[in-house]
C-alpha positions as a printed Julia matrix, in Angstrom:
464×3 Matrix{Float64}:
  17.63   -4.58   15.6
  20.99   -5.58   12.93
  19.64   -4.48    9.94
  22.46   -6.26    7.74
  21.36  -10.06    8.75
  18.59  -12.11    9.51
  17.39  -11.66   13.14
  19.0   -14.26   15.82
  15.4   -15.58   16.73
  14.94  -16.74   13.14
  18.44  -17.86   11.95
  18.32  -21.26   13.23
  15.48  -21.89   11.52
  16.36  -19.91    8.65
  19.47  -22.47    7.95
  16.77  -25.43    7.94
  14.61  -24.17    5.73
  16.25  -26.1     2.51
  16.29  -29.2     4.08
  12.43  -28.74    4.55
  11.9   -27.88    1.1
  13.97  -31.3     0.1
  11.73  -32.86    2.39
   8.56  -31.86    0.54
  10.02  -32.36   -3.06
  10.31  -36.09   -2.55
   6.72  -36.33   -2.9
   6.04  -33.35   -5.35
   7.85  -31.18   -8.13
   7.93  -27.76   -6.17
   7.72  -26.53   -2.49
   8.69  -23.23   -0.65
   8.99  -22.43    2.68
   8.15  -18.72    4.22
   9.63  -17.69    7.65
   8.09  -14.4     8.78
   8.74  -12.12   12.36
   6.91   -9.04   13.13
   7.35   -6.59   15.91
   6.63   -3.03   16.46
   5.51    0.14   18.63
   2.63    2.23   18.38
   2.14    5.51   20.27
  -0.95    7.55   20.52
  -1.66   11.02   22.45
  -4.1    13.59   22.32
  -5.26   16.46   24.98
  -6.63   13.9    27.38
  -4.28   11.03   27.31
  -1.51    9.3    25.74
  -0.45    5.65   25.32
   2.61    3.66   24.23
   2.04    0.15   23.22
   4.68   -2.82   22.05
   2.95   -4.83   19.37
   3.75   -7.93   20.57
   6.37  -10.26   18.52
   4.72  -12.66   16.3
   6.7   -15.32   14.48
   5.9   -18.27   12.26
   6.33  -20.76    9.19
   4.44  -21.62    6.36
   5.0   -24.75    4.11
   3.59  -24.55    0.81
   3.54  -27.89   -1.34
   2.68  -28.11   -5.14
   0.13  -30.98   -5.65
   0.11  -30.3    -9.47
  -3.25  -28.34   -9.28
  -2.53  -25.96   -6.46
  -0.82  -25.19   -3.04
  -1.38  -27.33    0.19
  -0.11  -25.84    3.38
   0.81  -26.12    6.92
   1.61  -23.06    9.52
   2.8   -23.41   12.92
   4.36  -20.7    15.23
   6.73  -23.42   16.73
  10.0   -22.92   15.22
  11.97  -25.96   17.11
  14.14  -27.8    14.81
  12.65  -31.3    15.28
   9.23  -29.7    15.28
   9.73  -27.88   11.61
  11.09  -31.51   10.36
   8.45  -33.42   11.54
   5.96  -30.7    10.02
   7.68  -31.08    6.59
   7.34  -35.02    6.76
   3.77  -34.51    7.66
   3.06  -32.16    4.82
   4.58  -34.55    2.48
   3.08  -37.69    3.49
  -0.4   -36.31    3.0
   0.2   -35.11   -0.26
  -1.51  -36.84   -3.33
   0.13  -35.46   -6.28
  -1.78  -35.04   -9.46
  -0.59  -34.82  -13.02
  -0.31  -31.22  -14.2
   2.32  -28.64  -15.19
   5.39  -27.99  -12.8
   5.84  -24.86  -11.46
   9.16  -22.6   -12.54
  11.25  -22.15   -9.27
  13.05  -19.33  -11.12
  16.84  -18.42  -11.38
  19.09  -19.36   -8.43
  19.42  -16.56   -6.26
  20.82  -16.27   -2.67
  20.58  -12.82   -1.01
  19.59  -10.73    2.21
  18.21   -6.98    1.59
  17.42   -4.58    4.22
  16.09   -0.94    4.56
  17.91    1.69    4.03
  17.81    4.76    6.98
  19.36    7.47    8.22
  18.1     7.48   11.78
  17.15    3.9    13.19
  14.22    4.17   15.58
  14.83    0.65   16.86
  17.9     2.45   18.47
  15.66    4.58   20.41
  13.71    4.22   23.74
  10.12    4.45   23.73
  10.35    6.96   26.07
  12.51    9.0    23.58
   9.85    8.22   20.73
   6.89    9.44   22.93
   8.75   12.71   23.69
   9.13   13.09   20.0
   5.68   12.98   19.63
   5.04   15.01   22.67
   6.97   18.33   21.17
   5.03   17.6    17.75
   1.76   17.68   19.9
   2.88   21.25   21.72
   4.19   22.53   18.48
   0.82   21.93   16.69
  -1.73   23.17   19.89
  -0.46   26.58   20.08
  -0.91   27.39   16.9
  -4.58   28.37   16.49
  -7.31   29.42   19.22
  -9.81   27.45   17.0
  -7.7    24.23   17.85
  -9.67   22.06   20.35
  -7.79   18.86   19.9
  -4.5    17.76   18.35
  -4.04   13.95   18.02
  -0.59   12.27   17.43
  -0.05    8.74   15.91
   3.24    7.3    15.52
   3.6     3.5    14.09
   6.77    1.59   13.85
   6.93   -2.02   12.32
   9.83   -4.26   12.06
   9.39   -7.05    9.22
  11.67   -9.85    8.44
  10.94  -12.46    6.03
  13.05  -15.85    4.97
  12.22  -17.33    1.77
  13.71  -20.91    0.68
  12.9   -22.8    -2.58
  14.8   -25.41   -4.51
  16.91  -22.44   -6.37
  16.34  -19.63   -3.47
  17.33  -18.67    0.02
  16.43  -15.24    0.39
  15.89  -12.77    3.38
  14.71   -9.14    4.12
  14.17   -6.83    6.94
  11.78   -4.13    6.22
  11.12   -1.13    8.33
   7.77    0.22    7.9
   7.06    4.12    9.93
   4.15    6.17   10.22
   3.01    9.36   11.63
  -0.37   10.84   11.67
  -1.37   14.19   12.89
  -4.81   15.21   13.05
  -6.16   18.79   14.14
  -9.77   19.26   15.52
 -10.96   22.9    14.94
 -14.22   24.58   15.94
 -16.05   27.9    15.8
 -18.38   27.4    18.72
 -21.02   26.11   15.88
 -19.39   23.63   13.8
 -16.47   21.15   14.2
 -14.3    20.31   11.52
 -10.72   18.45   10.83
  -7.67   17.79    8.89
  -4.8    15.72    9.01
  -1.13   15.43    7.65
   0.75   11.93    7.05
   4.07   10.57    6.85
   4.74    7.03    5.96
   7.05    4.75    4.33
  10.06    2.38    4.57
  13.08    4.05    5.99
  14.29    5.67    9.33
  12.73    8.51   11.41
  14.22   10.79    8.79
  10.7    10.25    6.8
   8.88   11.57    9.54
  10.23   15.34    9.46
   7.49   17.83    9.89
   8.13   21.29    9.22
   6.56   24.6    11.02
   5.35   25.72    7.35
   3.61   22.31    7.12
   1.96   22.73   10.6
   0.94   26.12   10.18
  -0.73   25.02    6.66
  -2.18   22.14    8.16
  -3.91   24.4    11.03
  -5.11   26.95    8.56
  -6.67   24.71    6.23
  -8.62   23.0     9.2
  -9.94   26.55    9.97
 -10.96   27.31    6.64
 -13.03   24.4     6.14
 -15.19   25.47    8.82
 -17.1    27.55    6.0
 -16.97   24.69    3.93
 -20.13   24.49    1.8
 -21.61   21.26    0.04
 -20.71   20.96   -3.44
 -23.66   20.8    -6.44
 -23.94   17.71   -7.91
 -22.79   17.32  -11.38
 -20.0    16.74  -13.51
 -17.15   18.97  -13.35
 -13.6    19.92  -14.58
 -11.49   18.42  -11.87
  -7.93   19.1   -10.9
  -6.87   16.0    -8.25
  -3.76   16.0    -5.99
  -1.28   13.06   -5.74
  -3.08   11.75   -2.94
  -6.74   11.57   -5.15
  -4.84   10.54   -8.12
  -3.62    7.47   -6.16
  -6.6     6.58   -4.75
  -7.99    6.26   -8.18
  -5.54    4.45   -9.59
  -5.83    2.11   -6.27
  -9.34    1.91   -7.01
  -9.62    1.99  -10.36
  -6.76   -0.18  -11.66
  -5.66   -1.93   -8.77
  -8.14   -4.49   -6.81
  -9.89   -5.22  -10.26
  -6.63   -6.39  -11.91
  -5.35   -8.59   -9.29
  -5.44  -11.63  -11.03
  -7.47  -14.09   -8.85
 -10.22  -11.66   -9.62
  -9.72  -13.13  -12.85
 -10.26  -16.52  -11.81
 -13.32  -15.95   -9.88
 -14.98  -14.02  -12.86
 -15.06  -10.96  -10.73
 -13.31   -8.27  -12.79
 -14.29   -6.76  -16.17
 -11.14   -5.66  -16.71
 -10.03   -8.95  -18.16
 -12.42   -8.55  -21.3
 -10.08   -5.42  -22.09
  -6.4    -7.09  -21.55
  -4.37   -5.48  -24.91
  -7.16   -2.83  -25.31
  -7.17    0.97  -25.07
  -8.75    1.71  -22.01
  -7.58    5.03  -20.7
  -6.13    8.33  -22.25
  -2.86    8.0   -24.01
  -1.43   10.04  -21.3
  -2.44    7.67  -18.85
   0.48    5.03  -17.37
  -0.57    2.93  -14.04
   2.29    1.02  -12.25
   2.12   -1.33   -9.55
   5.96   -1.13   -7.89
   6.88   -3.02   -4.83
  10.43   -1.9    -5.48
   9.75    1.7    -5.21
  12.41    3.26   -2.85
  10.87    4.38    0.57
   6.94    3.4    -0.42
   5.06    2.26    2.46
   4.13   -0.83    0.46
   7.84   -1.63   -0.58
   9.73   -5.06   -0.11
  11.95   -6.58   -1.72
  10.66  -10.07   -2.36
   7.17  -11.07   -2.0
   5.78  -13.81   -0.01
   6.36  -16.5    -2.51
  10.29  -15.55   -3.37
   9.16  -13.3    -6.56
  12.0   -10.31   -6.32
  10.16   -7.12   -6.36
   9.74   -5.02   -9.75
   7.32   -2.49  -11.6
   4.49   -3.66  -13.35
   3.23   -1.69  -15.9
  -0.95   -2.26  -15.66
  -1.6     0.37  -18.15
   0.82    1.65  -20.64
   0.03    4.86  -22.52
  -3.81    4.21  -22.25
  -3.69    0.27  -23.04
  -4.04   -2.53  -20.25
  -1.05   -4.15  -20.22
  -1.03   -6.58  -17.66
  -2.34   -7.87  -14.24
  -1.1    -8.32  -11.17
  -0.46  -12.07   -9.97
   0.76  -14.61   -7.32
   2.3   -17.72   -8.52
  -1.05  -19.69   -8.55
  -2.89  -17.32  -10.77
   0.07  -16.53  -13.28
   0.22  -20.78  -13.65
  -3.6   -20.95  -14.1
  -3.76  -18.06  -16.48
  -0.7   -18.3   -18.18
   0.03  -14.8   -17.55
   3.67  -13.09  -16.34
   4.3   -13.76  -12.61
   4.49  -10.55  -10.8
   5.83   -9.84   -7.39
   2.45   -9.65   -5.95
   1.74  -12.94   -3.56
   0.99  -11.45    0.07
  -0.18  -12.5     3.07
  -1.3   -10.67    6.05
   0.52  -12.65    8.27
   1.82  -16.92    8.32
  -1.49  -17.6     9.86
  -3.35  -16.31    7.2
  -3.56  -17.4     2.98
  -1.77  -15.38    0.39
  -3.81  -13.58   -2.05
  -2.97  -11.56   -5.06
  -2.17   -7.9    -3.41
  -1.15   -4.36   -4.45
   2.07   -2.51   -3.43
   2.47    1.01   -4.55
   0.0     1.88   -7.11
   0.53    5.1    -9.01
   0.38    6.89  -11.82
   3.22    7.69  -13.42
   4.66   11.32  -13.8
   3.68   13.35  -16.76
   4.95   16.85  -17.94
   2.44   19.69  -16.86
   3.32   21.88  -14.33
   0.46   22.12  -11.3
   0.33   25.94  -12.61
  -0.61   24.88  -16.09
  -3.0    22.13  -14.66
  -5.22   25.06  -12.84
  -4.73   27.29  -16.02
  -6.15   25.15  -18.13
  -9.64   24.83  -16.23
 -12.5    27.63  -16.66
 -14.69   26.44  -13.89
 -13.89   23.36  -11.77
 -12.76   22.1    -8.44
  -9.31   21.22   -7.05
  -9.94   18.22   -5.26
  -6.97   17.09   -2.47
  -6.59   13.95    0.17
  -9.1    11.23    0.27
 -10.71    9.62    3.36
 -12.16    6.49    1.31
 -12.29    4.69   -1.6
 -14.69    1.76   -2.94
 -14.71   -0.09   -6.24
 -16.77   -2.75   -8.06
 -14.34   -4.75  -10.08
 -17.22   -6.72  -11.83
 -19.35   -3.39  -12.65
 -16.55   -0.92  -13.04
 -17.74    1.38  -10.93
 -15.8     3.31   -8.41
 -16.55    5.7    -5.39
 -13.9     8.03   -3.94
 -14.42   10.65   -0.66
 -12.09   13.43   -1.06
 -11.45   15.63    2.26
 -12.48   19.01    0.34
 -12.41   20.71   -2.64
 -11.15   24.44   -3.73
 -13.36   25.98   -6.53
 -11.18   26.86   -9.69
 -12.64   29.8   -11.67
 -11.07   31.37  -14.78
  -7.65   29.22  -14.36
  -7.39   30.57  -10.61
  -8.18   28.96   -7.29
 -10.75   30.92   -5.35
 -10.54   29.78   -1.79
 -14.03   28.75   -1.55
 -14.12   25.3    -0.23
 -16.59   22.22   -0.42
 -16.19   19.41    2.0
 -16.34   16.54    1.68
 -16.48   15.79   -2.0
 -17.55   12.58   -3.52
 -16.07   11.33   -6.86
 -18.02    8.64   -8.78
 -18.13    7.15  -12.07
 -17.54    4.38  -14.27
 -13.64    3.67  -14.52
 -13.31    3.9   -18.42
 -15.17    7.27  -18.63
 -12.81    8.51  -15.85
  -9.57    7.49  -17.41
 -10.51    8.54  -20.43
 -10.98   11.83  -19.29
  -7.41   12.62  -18.5
  -6.59   15.34  -20.42
  -3.01   16.42  -18.36
  -0.95   14.83  -16.05
   1.58   16.69  -14.0
   5.08   16.88  -13.68
   5.47   16.0    -9.79
   4.76   12.76   -7.91
   4.18   11.96   -4.09
   3.23    8.9    -2.53
   0.75    8.65    0.57
   0.76    5.56    2.69
  -1.7     3.36    4.11
  -2.97   -0.46    4.51
  -5.44   -2.07    2.2
  -7.99   -5.16    2.75
  -8.86   -7.96    0.5
 -12.65   -7.34    0.75
 -13.0    -6.46    4.23
 -10.02   -8.28    5.7
  -6.2    -9.4     4.9
  -4.59   -6.21    5.83
  -1.24   -5.35    4.22
   0.69   -1.89    3.9
   0.67   -0.17    0.51
   1.26    2.85   -1.15
  -0.86    4.94   -3.58
  -0.18    8.31   -5.58
   1.51   10.09   -8.55
   1.28   13.27   -9.86
  -1.59   15.76  -10.07
  -4.06   15.16  -12.73
  -6.68   17.17  -14.72
  -9.81   15.01  -15.94
 -13.87   14.93  -15.52
 -15.71   13.34  -13.22
 -19.06   13.44  -11.38
 -19.04   14.85   -8.13
 -21.29   15.0    -5.35
């Protein structure tokens, strides 16, 4: 793929976008058009089988027109020039504009962006990528006799978008990569597993895994064979960046997506502008963060990516919005209007959501705990924006006693609590920073790529 320009298959349609906007704006005060194309590759292999699957390319267009109260839309996969013109006329003729405030189209901008990378995987054959996965499998499989299976999952997704409004003509090419290595071990009686993942926007340089990382992964999986169940109760906790990130995502992510305010489904609305967390806590959502799995250059409504400080120094500062929710609530417009695909409705969605870096070293974070648990990795998370409860499941925890890790493991470990209580209990924030990638659904559907993370944190939480 030529990353410095709009893909050839979209270019002809892209040149037509401004005229489609003009056609719709004969009837309404504001309209925009989103053009998208996705393609990719997935590789899965383990001890028994291997599979290489091309993700069937999909492309389509969404026409959106503001009728004074809300957006009316039409979508299609046919990018024929005459078909698109007919579609714009059809939508325009069906509109019945109502009195209402006009939407701000933003300042004029015409620009193309592309993911920066050192090793472009799109220049490699599927066979060569399979060979890389096979090599990783073999390197791992022989490391410990307790290993009974190793699974490697590689995913690459090429996303191209073009957007036009009265003032903007934007395009972007985003390359997202993911590599997950899962190790299954047994001692003949118990079975355990652990995993290592690398993901983000960029090239194959993101996915390098060292021999030391492989050895640590295998030894940790074997150690989990002796893991105990944690006694339920309140604990002093040190959270790894992965656990910190899921807390940020669940505690102050979904509950501050402003379409939740419109539906009266988020208690956080009552606390806007108020202290809700420890003064050490700053939580950010930033689609512009370099290399994040949830990174993009503009959202699906043409809003250029920039950071949003959700919590700043403990105060709930701002929610996440799309054009509709920011207009309805008279709140700032952030770059968080996203669609799963051109076939689906747009919603307010997170991108890269994380705790901001602090000033305390990991050694000092652990040294400050008399008796507690160090939590690492998460396998799931849930939130209740209305009641503001939260539950996160950590892959494992390690006992801390007298400021030192003891090697005693607990697995799995559930974290539950009332969001303000957890955030107000943060007493130290690490000076490190790591993002972990994945996908996020709106409820149980509408999946989009995201990242979460931050530094290590020390706080109090109920474990069980």
